[in-house]
C-alpha positions as CSV (number, residue, x, y, z in Angstrom):
1,M,12.6,1.8,-14.8
2,M,10.0,-0.8,-13.8
3,K,11.2,-3.2,-16.5
4,S,14.7,-3.2,-15.1
5,L,13.6,-4.1,-11.6
6,G,13.4,-7.8,-12.4
7,H,17.1,-7.8,-13.0
8,E,18.1,-6.5,-9.6
9,P,20.2,-9.0,-7.5
10,Q,17.8,-9.7,-4.6
11,I,14.7,-10.6,-6.6
12,T,15.0,-14.4,-6.0
13,R,15.4,-14.1,-2.2
14,R,12.7,-11.4,-1.9
15,R,10.2,-13.5,-3.9
16,A,10.9,-16.6,-1.8
17,V,10.1,-14.6,1.3
18,L,6.9,-13.2,-0.1
19,K,5.8,-16.6,-1.3
20,K,6.4,-18.1,2.1
21,L,4.6,-15.3,3.8
22,S,1.6,-15.6,1.4
23,N,1.5,-19.4,2.1
24,D,1.8,-18.9,5.9
25,L,-0.9,-16.2,6.0
26,D,-3.0,-17.9,3.3
27,E,-3.5,-14.4,1.9
28,T,-2.3,-12.3,-1.0
29,V,0.8,-10.3,-0.1
30,S,2.5,-7.5,-2.1
31,L,5.3,-5.0,-2.0
32,S,4.8,-1.5,-3.2
33,V,7.5,1.2,-3.6
34,P,7.1,5.0,-3.5
35,N,7.4,6.6,-6.9
36,G,7.1,10.4,-6.7
37,E,3.7,11.0,-5.1
38,S,2.4,7.6,-5.7
39,L,3.0,3.9,-4.9
40,V,3.7,1.3,-7.5
41,F,3.2,-2.5,-7.0
42,Y,6.6,-4.0,-7.2
43,N,6.1,-7.7,-6.2
44,R,2.9,-9.7,-5.6
45,F,2.0,-13.2,-4.6
46,E,-1.7,-14.3,-4.9
47,S,-3.4,-16.5,-2.4
48,H,-5.5,-19.4,-3.7
49,W,-8.8,-17.6,-3.0
50,P,-11.3,-17.8,-5.9
51,L,-12.0,-14.0,-5.8
52,Q,-8.9,-11.9,-6.7
53,N,-8.3,-8.2,-6.9
54,N,-7.0,-7.6,-10.5
55,V,-3.9,-5.6,-9.6
56,K,-0.6,-6.2,-11.4
57,V,3.0,-5.4,-10.8
58,G,3.6,-1.9,-12.2
59,D,0.1,-0.7,-11.3
60,H,-0.3,2.4,-9.1
61,L,-2.0,2.3,-5.7
62,P,-4.4,4.9,-4.7
63,L,-2.7,6.8,-1.9
64,I,-5.8,8.0,0.0
65,C,-7.7,4.8,0.4
66,S,-5.3,1.8,0.4
67,A,-3.5,0.7,3.5
68,S,-0.1,1.1,1.9
69,G,-1.0,4.5,0.3
70,K,-2.1,5.9,3.7
71,L,0.9,4.5,5.4
72,C,3.1,6.2,2.8
73,L,1.2,9.5,3.2
74,S,1.6,9.3,7.0
75,T,5.4,9.8,6.4
76,F,4.8,13.0,4.3
77,E,4.7,16.5,5.6
78,R,1.1,17.0,6.6
79,K,0.5,19.9,4.1
80,Q,1.7,17.8,1.2
81,A,-0.5,14.8,2.3
82,F,-3.5,17.1,2.5
83,E,-2.8,18.5,-1.0
84,I,-2.7,14.9,-2.4
85,F,-5.9,14.1,-0.5
86,K,-7.6,17.2,-2.0
87,V,-6.6,16.5,-5.6
88,T,-7.0,12.7,-5.8
89,K,-10.1,11.5,-7.6
90,I,-11.2,8.0,-6.9
91,S,-13.5,6.7,-9.6
92,R,-14.8,3.7,-7.6
93,K,-16.5,4.8,-4.4
94,A,-16.1,2.1,-1.7
95,R,-18.6,2.4,1.2
96,N,-15.9,3.5,3.7
97,L,-13.9,5.9,1.6
98,I,-12.7,8.8,3.8
99,K,-14.2,11.9,2.4
100,S,-13.3,14.7,4.8
101,Q,-9.9,16.2,5.5
102,K,-10.6,16.0,9.2
103,E,-11.2,12.3,9.1
104,F,-8.2,11.9,6.9
105,S,-6.0,13.8,9.4
106,T,-7.3,11.6,12.2
107,E,-6.4,8.5,10.2
108,L,-2.9,9.7,9.4
109,D,-2.4,10.5,13.1
110,S,-3.5,7.0,14.0
111,I,-1.2,5.4,11.4
112,H,1.8,7.5,12.5
113,G,1.2,6.6,16.1
114,R,0.9,2.8,15.7
115,G,3.4,2.4,12.8
116,Y,1.2,0.4,10.5
117,S,-2.0,0.9,8.5
118,F,-5.3,-0.6,7.6
119,D,-7.9,0.1,5.0
120,N,-11.4,-0.9,6.1
121,E,-13.3,-1.3,2.8
122,E,-12.0,2.1,1.7
123,W,-10.6,0.8,-1.6
124,F,-13.0,-2.0,-2.4
125,D,-16.2,-3.0,-0.6
126,G,-15.7,-6.3,1.1
127,M,-11.9,-6.0,1.2
128,I,-9.8,-5.1,4.3
129,G,-6.1,-4.5,3.9
130,A,-3.1,-4.1,6.2
131,S,0.3,-2.7,5.5
132,V,3.6,-2.4,7.4
133,P,6.5,-0.2,6.4
134,I,10.0,-1.3,5.3
135,Y,12.7,1.3,6.0
136,N,16.1,1.7,4.4
137,G,19.3,2.2,6.3
138,E,18.6,5.9,6.7
139,G,15.2,5.3,8.3
140,K,13.3,6.4,5.3
141,L,10.3,4.5,4.0
142,C,11.5,2.4,1.0
143,S,8.5,0.1,0.5
144,C,5.3,-1.2,2.0
145,L,4.4,-4.8,2.7
146,R,0.6,-5.3,2.2
147,T,-1.9,-8.1,2.6
148,H,-5.6,-8.2,2.1
């Protein structure tokens, strides 16, 4: 499926918008799409910064510690979000990784209330990310726009 995505009709227009946004913000921007109980990087534009996060199109995002992942989980039934939180293993332990279900619940409530998400060095030490939702015509989350 991921290999066929480059052939869809709106790719040129979408990439032009992402490139302009990356240039305007002077930051890396990316789109990720839900894929079952995970998120997959779909499009990405790197900033010119010398330090880069080595994430490529097709890579999976950690749901419990990335801005887009937590945003996506905030749209799930809470029981399902907690199940994912409990079973997800993060090999790299960033300094602000949320470790308790209570903290995670509070975070999901905050995200749900404000409509966008942050990760405050929860995925990588020294990196702060932000994500906003993109909804389809039925009001369902179809992708997340992220910067860091």
